[in-house]
C-alpha positions in Angstrom: 5.6 -7.9 -24.4 7.1 -10.6 -26.5 5.5 -14.0 -26.9 7.2 -17.4 -26.7 7.2 -19.4 -29.9 4.4 -21.9 -30.3 6.9 -24.7 -29.8 9.1 -24.2 -26.8 12.8 -25.2 -27.4 13.9 -28.1 -25.3 16.4 -25.9 -23.5 13.6 -24.1 -21.5 11.0 -26.9 -21.4 10.2 -28.3 -18.0 10.9 -32.0 -17.3 8.1 -34.2 -15.9 9.6 -34.1 -12.4 11.8 -31.0 -12.3 14.1 -30.2 -9.4 12.7 -28.0 -6.7 13.5 -24.7 -8.3 11.8 -22.5 -10.9 12.4 -23.2 -14.6 12.0 -20.9 -17.5 11.5 -17.1 -17.5 7.7 -16.8 -17.5 6.1 -17.1 -14.1 2.6 -16.4 -12.8 1.6 -16.2 -9.2 -2.0 -16.7 -8.1 -2.6 -14.1 -5.3 -4.3 -15.0 -2.1 -8.0 -14.0 -2.2 -7.9 -12.2 1.2 -6.6 -8.6 0.9 -4.5 -8.9 4.1 -2.9 -12.1 3.0 -2.2 -10.5 -0.4 -0.3 -7.8 1.4 1.7 -10.4 3.3 2.6 -12.1 0.1 4.0 -8.9 -1.5 7.5 -9.3 -0.1 7.7 -12.8 -1.6 6.6 -11.4 -5.0 9.3 -8.7 -4.8 11.9 -11.4 -3.9 10.8 -13.5 -6.9 11.3 -10.6 -9.3 14.5 -9.4 -7.7 16.0 -12.9 -8.0 14.9 -13.2 -11.7 15.0 -9.6 -13.0 15.1 -10.6 -16.7 12.1 -12.9 -16.2 8.4 -12.0 -16.7 6.3 -12.1 -13.5 2.5 -11.9 -13.7 -0.1 -11.9 -10.9 -3.4 -13.7 -11.3 -5.9 -12.0 -8.9 -9.5 -10.9 -8.4 -10.6 -7.7 -10.1 -10.8 -5.9 -6.7 -7.0 -6.6 -6.1 -5.8 -5.1 -9.4 -4.8 -1.7 -8.0 -2.8 -3.4 -5.2 -0.6 -5.2 -7.6 -0.3 -2.5 -10.2 1.5 -0.4 -7.6 4.4 -2.8 -7.6 7.1 -2.2 -10.2 8.2 -5.8 -9.8 4.9 -7.0 -11.4 5.1 -7.1 -15.2 1.5 -8.1 -15.8 -1.8 -8.4 -13.9 -4.4 -10.9 -15.1 -7.7 -10.3 -13.2 -10.9 -12.3 -12.9 -14.3 -11.8 -11.2 -14.5 -13.1 -7.6 -17.0 -15.8 -8.6 -15.2 -16.8 -11.8 -14.9 -20.6 -12.5 -11.6 -22.3 -13.2 -12.6 -22.6 -16.8 -13.1 -18.8 -17.1 -9.8 -18.1 -15.4 -7.9 -20.6 -17.6 -9.4 -18.9 -20.6 -8.1 -15.5 -19.4 -4.7 -17.1 -19.0 -4.7 -18.5 -22.5 -5.7 -15.1 -23.9 -2.9 -13.3 -22.2 0.2 -12.2 -24.2 2.4 -14.6 -22.3 2.9 -18.4 -22.4 3.6 -19.2 -18.8 6.2 -22.0 -18.0 5.9 -21.9 -14.2 3.4 -20.9 -11.6 2.9 -20.6 -7.8 -0.4 -20.9 -6.0 -0.8 -20.2 -2.3 -4.2 -21.7 -1.6 -6.9 -24.0 -2.9 -9.6 -22.6 -5.1 -10.6 -21.9 -8.7 -7.3 -20.1 -9.5 -5.4 -23.3 -8.5 -7.6 -25.4 -10.8 -7.2 -22.9 -13.6 -3.4 -23.1 -13.6 -3.7 -26.8 -14.1 -6.4 -26.5 -16.7 -4.3 -23.9 -18.6 -1.6 -26.5 -18.9 1.2 -24.6 -17.1 4.0 -27.2 -17.0 5.4 -26.4 -13.5 3.0 -25.7 -10.7 4.3 -25.1 -7.2 2.3 -24.8 -4.0 1.9 -26.1 -0.4 0.3 -29.6 -0.4 -2.7 -28.3 1.5 -6.1 -29.9 1.5 -7.8 -29.5 -1.9 -4.6 -28.1 -3.5 -2.2 -31.0 -3.8 -3.8 -32.7 -6.8 -3.3 -29.5 -8.9 0.4 -29.3 -8.3 3.4 -30.8 -10.1 5.8 -29.7 -7.4 4.4 -29.6 -3.8 6.6 -27.6 -1.5 6.7 -29.1 2.0 8.2 -27.2 5.0 8.7 -29.0 8.2 7.7 -26.8 11.1 9.3 -27.2 14.6 7.9 -25.8 17.9 8.8 -22.2 18.0 7.5 -18.8 19.0 4.7 -17.3 16.9 5.9 -16.3 13.4 4.5 -13.5 11.3 2.4 -14.6 8.3 4.8 -13.0 6.0 7.1 -16.0 6.7 4.5 -18.4 5.3 5.3 -16.9 1.9 9.0 -16.1 2.2 9.9 -19.6 3.5 8.1 -21.1 0.5 10.0 -19.2 -2.1 13.3 -19.7 -0.2 12.7 -23.5 -0.8 12.8 -22.6 -4.5 16.3 -21.2 -4.3 15.2 -17.6 -3.9 17.0 -15.4 -1.4 13.8 -14.3 0.5 15.0 -12.4 3.6 16.7 -9.4 2.0 15.9 -5.8 2.9 14.9 -4.8 -0.6 12.1 -7.4 -0.6 10.3 -5.6 2.2 10.6 -2.1 0.7 7.3 -0.7 -0.8 9.3 2.1 -2.5 9.6 5.8 -1.9 6.6 7.5 -0.4 5.4 10.8 -1.8 6.5 13.9 0.2 4.2 14.6 3.2 1.6 17.4 2.9 2.6 20.7 4.5 -0.7 20.8 6.5 -1.2 17.7 8.7 -3.6 15.4 6.9 -4.5 12.4 9.1 -6.6 9.5 7.9 -8.8 7.6 10.4 -10.0 4.1 9.7 -12.4 3.4 12.7 -14.0 0.2 11.3 -12.7 -3.3 10.9 -14.2 -5.9 8.6 -13.1 -8.6 11.1 -15.8 -7.6 13.6 -16.8 -5.2 16.4 -14.3 -6.6 18.9 -11.5 -5.3 16.7 -12.8 -1.7 16.9 -11.7 1.0 19.4 -14.6 3.1 20.7 -15.8 6.0 18.6 -15.8 8.2 21.7 -12.1 7.7 22.1 -11.4 8.4 18.5 -13.3 11.7 18.9 -11.4 12.5 22.1 -8.1 11.8 20.3 -9.0 14.2 17.5 -9.8 16.9 20.0 -6.4 16.4 21.7 -4.5 16.5 18.4 -6.4 19.6 17.2 -5.4 21.4 20.4 -1.7 20.5 20.0 -1.4 21.0 16.2 -4.0 23.5 15.3 -6.0 23.0 12.2 -5.6 19.3 11.2 -7.2 18.0 8.0 -9.0 14.8 9.1 -10.4 12.2 6.6 -12.4 9.1 7.5 -11.8 5.9 5.5 -13.8 2.7 5.5 -12.6 -0.9 5.7 -14.1 -2.7 2.8 -17.5 -1.8 1.3 -19.8 -3.2 4.0 -22.7 -1.2 5.2 -21.6 -1.8 8.8 -18.2 -0.2 8.1 -19.9 2.8 6.4 -22.4 3.2 9.2 -19.6 3.3 11.8 -17.6 5.9 9.7 -20.8 8.0 9.3 -21.4 7.9 13.1 -17.8 9.1 13.7 -18.3 12.0 11.3 -21.5 13.0 13.1 -19.5 13.2 16.3 -16.7 15.2 14.7 -18.7 17.5 12.6 -19.0 18.2 8.9 -15.5 19.7 8.6 -14.2 16.1 8.8 -14.6 14.3 5.4 -16.0 10.8 5.3 -15.0 8.9 2.2 -16.0 5.4 3.3 -19.0 5.2 0.9 -17.2 6.7 -2.0 -13.8 5.2 -2.1 -12.9 1.6 -3.1 -9.5 0.0 -3.2 -8.2 2.1 -6.1 -9.1 5.4 -4.4 -7.7 4.3 -1.0 -4.4 3.3 -2.5 -4.2 6.6 -4.4 -5.1 8.7 -1.4 -3.0 7.1 1.4 0.4 8.3 0.0 -0.8 11.9 0.2 -1.6 11.6 4.0 0.6 12.5 6.9 -0.3 9.3 8.8 -3.1 6.8 9.4 -4.8 6.1 12.6 -6.6 2.7 12.3 -8.1 -0.3 14.0 -6.7 -3.7 13.1 -8.1 -3.8 9.6 -7.4 -4.2 5.9 -7.0 -0.5 5.6 -4.0 -0.6 8.0 -2.4 -3.2 5.7 -3.0 -1.1 2.7 -1.2 1.8 4.4 1.7 -0.6 5.1 1.7 -1.6 1.4 2.3 1.9 0.3 4.7 2.7 3.2 2.6 5.2 5.0 3.4 5.5 8.8 0.4 4.4 10.9 -0.7 3.9 14.4 -2.7 0.6 14.5 -4.9 -0.4 17.5 -4.9 -4.2 18.2 -7.5 -6.0 20.3 -8.3 -9.7 20.0 -5.7 -10.4 17.3 -2.0 -11.3 17.7 0.4 -8.6 16.4 3.4 -11.0 16.3 1.3 -13.0 13.8 -0.6 -10.4 11.8 0.7 -6.9 12.4 1.0 -4.6 9.3 4.4 -4.9 7.7 7.2 -2.4 8.2 8.7 -0.4 11.1 6.6 2.6 10.1 3.5 0.7 11.3 3.2 1.2 15.0 1.1 -1.2 17.0 -0.8 -0.2 20.2 -1.9 -3.1 22.3 -2.8 -3.9 25.9 -2.2 -7.6 26.3 -5.0 -8.7 28.6 -5.3 -12.2 30.0 -7.9 -13.3 27.4 -6.1 -12.1 24.3 -5.6 -13.2 21.6 -9.0 -14.7 21.3 -9.6 -13.8 17.6 -13.4 -13.5 18.3 -15.3 -11.1 16.1 -17.7 -10.4 19.0 -16.4 -10.2 22.5 -18.1 -12.6 24.9 -16.8 -10.5 27.9 -16.3 -6.8 28.3 -14.1 -5.6 25.4 -11.2 -5.2 27.9 -8.5 -5.4 25.2 -10.0 -2.3 23.6 -11.1 -0.5 26.8 -7.6 -0.7 28.3 -6.0 1.1 25.3 -6.1 4.7 26.4 -6.2 7.9 24.3 -2.8 8.9 25.7 -1.3 5.6 24.5 -2.7 6.0 21.0 -1.8 9.7 20.8 1.8 9.0 21.7 2.1 6.4 18.9 0.4 8.5 16.4 2.8 11.4 17.1 5.7 8.9 16.6 4.2 7.9 13.2 4.0 11.6 12.2 7.7 12.0 13.3 8.7 9.2 11.0 6.7 10.8 8.1 8.3 14.3 8.6 11.7 13.1 9.5 11.8 14.6 13.0 
């Protein structure tokens, strides 16, 4: 990758108060810390590169997110830092990279936002949120009017549209071609959610669904995946394996982000609770049946038509509570029949039937 000269020519230098559009060809984007939000920001990143194909686009992210961004051909460079790195440490990593960045985008306050300013990047865009505004050269303000709930992906797309980028184009939402499906059905199950127990469908119903699918399709290869590395997630996955038997493989304790992203494209479909794992499946384009409880699908459903949401909209939802104060009715009213039907539709998408 070529470097810019030590002294930038005036033709590409940024003025003190540039217009509200990106200058220069070397851009870095500080990724959201949350994995789900990182997935929601991916279409905006694609749009940035599609609008500036000759430019260099880098992602600045935590070390855990590196595999997520390396999957995207639109990303030219990934600069990673430890989760607890200081702004000084992140700025040092930026200065040691092969590229002198002219412009940057930051979505949220934090050490990465401070680092972009500390590194002396001339043009720094971001929402003027609390704790972030003072690190920006160009705050991007979007006036919101009363309207129905909008998906979080619009938070990122509306932002870059203000920079003159055509955000709402089909190619910006495409994760790319998925690997051919396996000949033998291989269905991944993600029964845990890092957002809390109220986001989780009962293990007994997962087991019942597996029995139904085995009766219909014969010998199905089932694999259990965790949601993050928490001991609670692993314990729930282990309990499901105990119910299903040793023939079902549990990889929740073995696989991290890199292994998950490598394995999901080789599956037939994913059956999941509302979880990070469901969003990772969407990131690689794998069809999935995703069970929603206290969350709002119109706001935070996994991206893509191949992600099928199952939800029983009870009177108290969405409550967003990690622990239900009532009787888990939003989960209890989602039947095995409902989920089986949507899982079969996801499989039909995968196999083109």
